[in-house]
C-alpha positions, 0 to 999 in steps of 0.5 A: 225182823226175821218173822216180819221178813226183809221189809220188816222194819216197814211194817214194824215202822206201820205196826207202832206209828214210827219213823223208820229210821227210829225203828232201824236204830233201835234194831241196831243197837244192843239189846239191853244199854248199859246202866248208867250211875250217877254222878254224885257231887263232891264237897272236896270237888270244889278243892280240886285245882288246889289239891293239885297244886298240894299234890304237887308240892308235896303236902301231906294230906294231913296237912291238905285237910286244915288248909281247906277246913281254914279256906275260903269257903272252907271245907265242912264236909268228913275227913275220911270223905277228904282223903278217899278224893284227895285219892283218887286225884292223885292216881289221875294225875299218876296215871296221867304222869306215867310212862309204860317202862320195863322194871329190872333187877338185879344182882346183889352189889351190882347196882348203888343209886346216887341223887341228891335232894333240897329243903330251901328253908329248913324249918329248925327251930334253934337255928336260922333257916337255911337250904339243905341239901341230902345226899342218898345212896341206895342199894337196889338188891337189898334196899339198905340206905345211907342219906346224909344232910350236907351244906353244898353239892359239890363234888368233893361233898359228893366224893365223901359223901360216896366214900361214907355209903360205902363204908356203912355199906362195907364195900363198893357196889358195881355200878353207880347210877346217877342223875346227869349232875352236872359234878359229875357229866358235863355234857354227852358226846355226838352219839350221846356217851356221856362225857364224864368229869376227869376227877371224878371218873378217877375216883371211880376207877381207882375204887373199881367201880363204873359209873351209870348216868340215866338217859333223859328218856328212860325211866326204867333208870332216872325214876328209880333214882328220882323215887329215892330222893321223893321218899325220903323227903316224903317219908323222912321230914313230915311231921318232925320238927328240928332244933338245929343240924345236931339233932337233924343228923341225930334223928337222921340216924335213928330214922336210918336205922329203922327203915333200914330193918323193916321189911321192905315193900319192894322183895317183901324181906327186910333190907339189913338182912338181904344185905347182911346175907347176899349183899355185902359179900359181893360188894368189891372191897373198900380201899380208903376212906372219906378222910383220907382218900385224895381228889386228884387235879392235873395243876401246873406251878406258877412263876412263883412256885405257887399252886392255886387248890380252892381258894389258897396257894401252895408253893412245891419245889422250883425245880417244879415250876411250869411242870404238869403235876398231880394235886391229891386234895384231901380232907385236912393235907393237899399233896403234889405228885409228879408220876408216883413222886410225891414232891410237895405236902400242906396242911389243907387250909380249910378257908381262905387265906390272905397270903401263901402257904409256903414252905421254906425249904421249896426255895432252897436254890434261890437263895444262893442267889437271893440269902434274903428272900430266905432270912425272910422266907424263914421268918414268915414261917416261923410267927405263923407257927406260934403265938409266943414265937411271933411276940419273940421274933417282933421284939428280937427284929426290933431291937436288931433291926439292922442285921437279924437275919443271921439270928432268923437262920439259927433260930429256923435250925433250931426249930427244925431240931426241936419242933413247935411246942419245944421253941415255942415254950423256949420263946415265951421262957426267954420272952418273960426274961428278956433273953433276946437271940439264937443263943439264950433260945438253945440254953 
């Protein structure tokens, strides 16, 4: 164009016999047009939509290939081509959904990720199908992981799972990160701060740890917690069969032992070694255990001096009717406190009972006005202790229908003095000889 001058495009058009606009387009275009690669169709393209659905459901690629070969039309290409194309589709989906976030590190003992996963119709081979939930916790610095399978995700289950995880870790992390589960938070206030479940918050405070709920729009928090569930689901479940819950727990234990002893792709070291050397010494000492810790609930006894816990009713002394108390629900016991003073303790019922669980001494002040109530409470308490005691008391009451009250009161004192085993044995021997009365039992 420099050789022909300012109006060179006119002269070039005349020489070449081309339209001036065509010449201008060529002159303004790139000197070397980009090379266009020829897109070759793949035999996998037919299954692209189905593959996306399989990826969303977490289907392993090996199973995808089996389903594609069984489909209509059946896939007849090579395995390597299928695997390669699935990898490309997976990468495209990930790129489309991925958000930019800042991956942050942590100090030894600082963070623990906690979450629940769910598997419906768990594929047992020797037990009925059913839903199983898996609790997972991982120390962020070392990567040491704890997992357990449970039948529910109730608050008590969560707390006891966390305590077993902390026993496994050898201490309590400074902060536990949760994905806004309902047992942890009941929502957010007007400033978007978590509203903590009171019982759960008291648990965290007593362990000297701090709860952190992921922001719903914060992928650098939320993603890491959710990835823990996905990691367990994709690394432990596929290609394994489980006979029943006992077999499931046994295989889980072996798997955890292995993965905690393998080189981590995050920091390139063995999680167990990093935990032992750097993280375990920084954890907060655990001052309780999964079986001993008592979940705290504020309660009040009704007019019958009974408190509802789970599906059952437990007695407290009548002097505490309508008085605010604190219930401590331990794994095997239920206790009630007025301030620091424990006012009642009961063996915890593990299933729903059709009658209240009473301690007769709790009703002492009432007995002066209602002596028959004392007899009936003592009798009910005794017959629930042992089959031999029940049979003996039934026969005694039948023989002395008009006046068995004094005998019941004496038998109650004998039981308090000798204990259930000795008292039950005495009732059994006395029944064999047809001897009914507290005098016989005392002998």
